[in-house]
C-alpha positions, 0 to 999 in steps of 0.5 A: 867087739866081735862075737863067737865064730869071728876069729879068722880060720876058727880062731887060727890066725894061719900064716901069722894073719889076723884078720887081714893084719899081716904087714911088714915086720916092725924093727926096733932099734936098741935105745940107750938104757934099754936092755936087749931083753926089753928090746926083744920083748918089744919087737915081739909085741909089735909083730905079734898079730894077736896083739894087733888084732886085740887092739883092733877089735878092742880087747885088752889083751891077746889073752882074750883069743886064748879063751875064745879058742878054748871055747870054740873047741869045748863050748863051755861059754853057753848063753845064760852061763854064770862065769867067774874069772880069777885074777880077772886083770886086765879084763880080756877074759871077761870081755870074751866071757860077757859076749859069749854068755850074753851078759849084756843082754841079761842072759848070763852073769860074769863076775871078775875077781882081782887083788887090784882094781880092774877098769870097768867091763861092760856087762861084768861085775868086779870084785876087788878081793882075795879069792883065797879068803875063806868067806870069798866063796860065800860072797861069790855064791851070793853075787851069783844067786846060787853057784857058778857054771864056769870058773876060769883062771889064767893066773900066773905066779911071778917067774923066777926064770928057773923052770922047775921052780916056776912050774911048781909056782903055777901048779900051786896056784892052779890048785888054789884056784880049783880048791875055790872052784870046788866051793862055788861050782854047780854040778856039771860046771867047767873049771879052766886053769893055766898050768905049765907043762912039766908033770908035777900037776899029777895030784891036781890031774888026779882029783879033777879026773875024779871030780869031772866027767872029762879032763883035757889038756889044751894049748890054744893057737894064741899061746905062743909057741915058745911058752910052756903053758897049757890049760887044763879044761875039766868039764861036767863037775861031779862034786857036791855043788848045788844044781843051781 
């Protein structure tokens, strides 16, 4: 798999190119029994340069590029870092984190947590657990030998199709992820979480701005233009976590 700096044009696939993967658009015919929405989704997948590039490079999802692009901009996946990925299935973010912190070479630690079993990722430790359980943070710190330098969350709640409701759901999930992060982050650590544009994350933002030196919103190029998702990137944790 590609390492840091290998994404075209600084991780921007300009002109819908993904390392030379521009090709003729694939047309998907409507099949008997298939809904129009399913046909549209399939066509989008087949014509998405990030999907094609993820397959070419061996990443489990196009979302891998989102983390790569966020790290290209904010540089939080440092060699030797201890990383926790919440809701880690299918494992694309784990793959990027392993490459960038040097986990395969023993320079860092990458730990993935998911309610469902995830296929093994070389260089990562996987836990099938609920991060909301009261004893999970202590178990994670034990696995890390102290604390985490980075807590990641690309989790998304099931959508209802009603924008305001879906926004509240994902913000609630981001808040839960942050409650976990507070328990495991070392001072100076980083918290990255998906949210949706909309404004109801005000209380979460207030907390993050109090607890971190810098809080930024970012929409990586790999995030589809028609998606309301953005990412909160909080750097320099000031909380009560340990130094190591």
